[in-house]
N, C-alpha and C positions, 0 to 999 in steps of 0.2 A: 769387449773389443770395440774400438772406435769405428764407426761407420765410415765407409769409403766416400769421398766426394762424388757427387753425381753431376755429369755434364749433359745437359739437354742440348742436343746437337742436330744439325742438318748436314748430312754427308756431302751434299752438293754446294754448300755455302763456303765461299773462300774465307769468310770470317770464322766460321766454325773449324775449317780445316787447319788454320794456323795453330789453334789450340790442340787439335788432334796430332799435328806434327810434333809439338812439344811433348805431349804425352808419350808418343812413340819414341822420340829421341831419348828421353830420360827413363823410359820404362816405368812410368808412374802408375800407381794403382788407383785408377779412376773409373767409375762405372759410366759407360756411354749409353745414353738413352736417345736413339735416333727419333726424329720428329718428321712428320709430314708438314712442311712449311709451305704455305700458299699465300697469295695476296689476300688482304683483308676482305672478309665477306665471302670467301670461297671454300670455307669448311676445313681449313687446315688446323692441325693441332695447336698452332701458334695463336689461334683466334678463340681459344676456349677461355672461359672465366678463370679456370685454374692456372693456366699459363700466364694470362695477362696479369694475375696477381704477382707473378714472379718478375715479369718484364712488361710494363704497360705498353711498350713499343711493339710487342708481339714479334720479337726477333730472336733468333738463336745466334750464338750460344748463350746459355745461362748456366752458371755453376752454383750448385748448392753444396755447402760444406758445413754440416751442423746447422746452426742458426744463420750462417752467412749466406746471402743470396747476392751473386755478383754477375753483372752484365758487362759488356764490352770486351771483345776478344783479347786485346792487348793487356787490359787490366787482369783478366783471368790468367793469361800467360805469366805475368809477373807474380801473381799470387801463388800459382801452382809451383813455379820454378823455385821461389823462395821458401815455400812450405817444404819442398823437397830438400832444401839446403843449397847454399850458393854453389854454383857449378859453372862449367865453361859457357853454357848458353846464357846464364844470368849470373854474372860473377859478383864477388864481394867488392871488388874495386869500384869505387864511386865514379871515377872518371870513365871507366869502361861502360858502366851502366848508363851514364849520361849519354854516351855516344849511341848506345843501343836505343834509348828512348828517343833520341833525335830522329832516327830512321823510322821508328814506329809512328811518331807524330807525322812525319812526312807521308808515310803510307796512308794513314787515316785521313789526313787533311787534303792531300793532293793526288797521290797515285790512285787510290781506290775510287776517288770521285771521278777521275777521268776514265778509268777502266770500267767501272760500273755503268757510267753513262754511255760508253761505246757499246757495251754488251746490250744495253737496252735498245739503243738505236739500230745496231747492225744485226742483232739476233732476235730479240724479243718482239720488236715491232713487226718485222716480216712474218714471224710466226703467228702474229695476230692479224695478219692481212693488211698491215699499215706500212707506209713508206717511211724510211728514215728521214729525219730533218737534216738536210744537207748543211745548213748553217751550224746546227748543233754538233754534227759530226766533225766539221772543220774546227770548231772551237775546242771540242774535247780532244781532238787529235793534237792540236797545238799545245794544250795543257799537258798531255802525256809527254810530248817531246821535251817540253821544258823540264818536267820532273825527271825524265829519263836522262837528260843531259847532266843533271846534278849527280845522278847515280853513276853515270859513265865516268865522271871525273874521279869519284871515290874508287871505283873498280879498276881504273887504270893505274892506281897506286897500290892496290892490295887485292888478293883473291876474294875477300869477303868485306862486308860493309863496316864492321866494327871489330876492333881488338885482334885483327889478323887471323880470325878463325870463324867458324860458323857460330852464330849467336841467335838470340831471339830476333834481332834485327833482320837477319836473312830470312827467317821463317815468316815473319810478318810481311816483308816486301814481296817475296816470291809468290805467296798465295794470292796477292792482289792481281797477279798475272795468270792466274789459273785458267782462265778462259780466253787467253790472248788470241788464239787462232779464231775461235768462233766470233769473237768481238771485233776481229780485224784490227787489232792493235799492232802497230808497226814496230814490234820489238826488234826485228831483224835489221832495222836501220840504226840500231845502237849496238855495235859489236861487243863492247865490254859487258853490257847488260845481258845480251843474248847468251854469251858464253857462260856467264855466271848462272843464269837461269837454268841452262842445260846441266851444269854441275849440280845445282841444288835438286833438280828433278831427277837426277840419277841416284839420289840417296835412298837407302832402304825405307826411310820414313815416308818419303814422297810416294814410293810405289805401294807402301803398306796402307796409305790413306786414300788411295785412288777411289773417287766416287763412282757410282754407276753411271753409264752413259746418259747424256741429256736426251730426253724424248720430246718431240714436238707436242 
């Protein structure tokens, strides 16, 4: 019997959650191994020599499938989806896959950078007794609005980002907004984006991958 792929995951990570969403949506047979992920030097599972051999950056998720070790959430999604066989989330049509990849690159390069930065400034710093950097918050908020405006245009023409249906593009982008309220990300100022996010977060896969509450 072939061993199941193993996903080293952190339930509270939006990067790990997009892979968990895919697994839930497709009903994939993947073993999930939750990790205690902490900043470097604070004793997390991600700072052990064993894990750092898998991912020198010390971040989750990491997929092991036989001899394959794969990092980066969007790459893991593509691998697992195609391993399962082309499907509506990751279709055989080359043009549709290219459109999905476009949104995944936008998420990784722009949306997550702004969202993660605002989470750090508006939530993590106060938890550490520090004041947010007002200039950084303003710059990150502007970067979010620019990215959200691009998404709004697409969602004003279709209910979903690519191919007229839910795809890996939607799973990747919506998870970047996972902590929008805590990070004070102004999603509500973008009605198409906000309505789409509400639809995505009403799916069984979203409810089925809800992480435990964040604790100070």
